One Martini backbone bead per residue (centre of mass of N, CA, C, O) as a GRO file, in nm:
protein
   91
    1MET     BB    1  -1.988   0.646   1.825
    2SER     BB    2  -1.729   0.691   1.625
    3SER     BB    3  -1.363   0.708   1.620
    4ALA     BB    4  -1.269   0.763   1.326
    5ALA     BB    5  -1.266   1.076   1.322
    6ASP     BB    6  -1.057   1.107   1.545
    7ASN     BB    7  -0.833   0.950   1.391
    8TRP     BB    8  -0.818   1.142   1.155
    9ALA     BB    9  -0.739   1.390   1.322
   10LEU     BB   10  -0.478   1.268   1.426
   11GLY     BB   11  -0.348   1.240   1.149
   12CYS     BB   12  -0.348   1.544   1.089
   13LEU     BB   13  -0.170   1.626   1.328
   14LEU     BB   14   0.075   1.451   1.253
   15LEU     BB   15   0.118   1.583   0.978
   16CYS     BB   16   0.181   1.861   1.086
   17LEU     BB   17   0.431   1.775   1.242
   18LEU     BB   18   0.592   1.656   1.005
   19PHE     BB   19   0.568   1.940   0.825
   20GLY     BB   20   0.541   2.203   1.004
   21LEU     BB   21   0.237   2.277   1.046
   22THR     BB   22  -0.033   2.446   1.069
   23LEU     BB   23  -0.369   2.428   1.069
   24GLU     BB   24  -0.402   2.657   0.862
   25GLU     BB   25  -0.209   2.543   0.648
   26PHE     BB   26  -0.350   2.265   0.626
   27ALA     BB   27  -0.635   2.417   0.530
   28ALA     BB   28  -0.550   2.488   0.272
   29PRO     BB   29  -0.662   2.461  -0.049
   30HIS     BB   30  -0.387   2.305  -0.153
   31PHE     BB   31  -0.437   2.111   0.133
   32ARG     BB   32  -0.665   1.866   0.067
   33LEU     BB   33  -0.744   1.556   0.167
   34SER     BB   34  -1.042   1.522   0.058
   35SER     BB   35  -0.919   1.557  -0.258
   36MET     BB   36  -0.744   1.311  -0.222
   37GLU     BB   37  -0.591   1.041  -0.298
   38GLN     BB   38  -0.468   0.777  -0.137
   39LYS     BB   39  -0.196   0.762  -0.290
   40ASP     BB   40  -0.119   1.061  -0.242
   41ILE     BB   41  -0.103   1.044   0.061
   42ASP     BB   42   0.108   0.820   0.079
   43ASP     BB   43   0.327   0.967  -0.091
   44LEU     BB   44   0.358   1.213   0.091
   45ILE     BB   45   0.450   1.061   0.339
   46GLN     BB   46   0.683   0.896   0.216
   47SER     BB   47   0.860   1.133   0.110
   48THR     BB   48   0.908   1.251   0.393
   49ILE     BB   49   1.023   1.000   0.541
   50GLU     BB   50   1.265   0.934   0.341
   51LYS     BB   51   1.449   1.169   0.439
   52SER     BB   52   1.487   0.988   0.737
   53SER     BB   53   1.348   0.704   0.650
   54SER     BB   54   1.149   0.443   0.643
   55GLU     BB   55   0.841   0.297   0.560
   56ASN     BB   56   0.841   0.158   0.868
   57HIS     BB   57   0.787   0.390   1.012
   58PRO     BB   58   0.573   0.447   1.263
   59LEU     BB   59   0.458   0.716   1.157
   60ALA     BB   60   0.390   0.620   0.872
   61VAL     BB   61   0.201   0.397   0.950
   62CYS     BB   62  -0.001   0.568   1.109
   63LEU     BB   63  -0.076   0.770   0.891
   64LYS     BB   64  -0.179   0.573   0.679
   65LYS     BB   65  -0.397   0.440   0.877
   66LEU     BB   66  -0.549   0.714   0.963
   67LEU     BB   67  -0.589   0.810   0.634
   68ILE     BB   68  -0.809   0.622   0.573
   69ARG     BB   69  -1.114   0.647   0.432
   70ASP     BB   70  -1.195   0.379   0.547
   71HIS     BB   71  -1.313   0.344   0.866
   72LYS     BB   72  -1.280   0.024   0.890
   73GLU     BB   73  -0.948   0.045   0.829
   74ARG     BB   74  -0.882   0.223   1.047
   75PHE     BB   75  -0.711   0.308   1.298
   76THR     BB   76  -0.677   0.279   1.622
   77ALA     BB   77  -0.556   0.390   1.910
   78GLN     BB   78  -0.427   0.118   1.988
   79GLN     BB   79  -0.270   0.075   1.722
   80VAL     BB   80  -0.094   0.319   1.753
   81LEU     BB   81   0.039   0.244   2.020
   82ASP     BB   82   0.152  -0.029   1.926
   83THR     BB   83   0.326   0.079   1.694
   84LEU     BB   84   0.499   0.278   1.862
   85ASP     BB   85   0.600   0.059   2.063
   86LYS     BB   86   0.741  -0.135   1.850
   87GLY     BB   87   0.863   0.080   1.606
   88SER     BB   88   0.793  -0.156   1.374
   89VAL     BB   89   0.598  -0.211   1.078
   90SER     BB   90   0.413  -0.341   0.838
   91VAL     BB   91   0.192  -0.227   0.573
   0.00000   0.00000   0.00000
């Protein structure tokens, strides 16, 4: 079994933390990641991160990479840990 779905779920949880949402609010019909285009997801993350940091903020990098629709390109748990440990990487 692939861990890609688990990593997507981790991205959703991190996004909830970033936006200060509960999982119920996150699952609201107006906020469905599954119906959003990849660029819209990236823009949503970026606009929130820009309020306090740069685009290379480790959390922004992790979120963008965890919420990539193509599971083959999605970050692994180790890549998340490495990114957070390094502090900043380019997207």
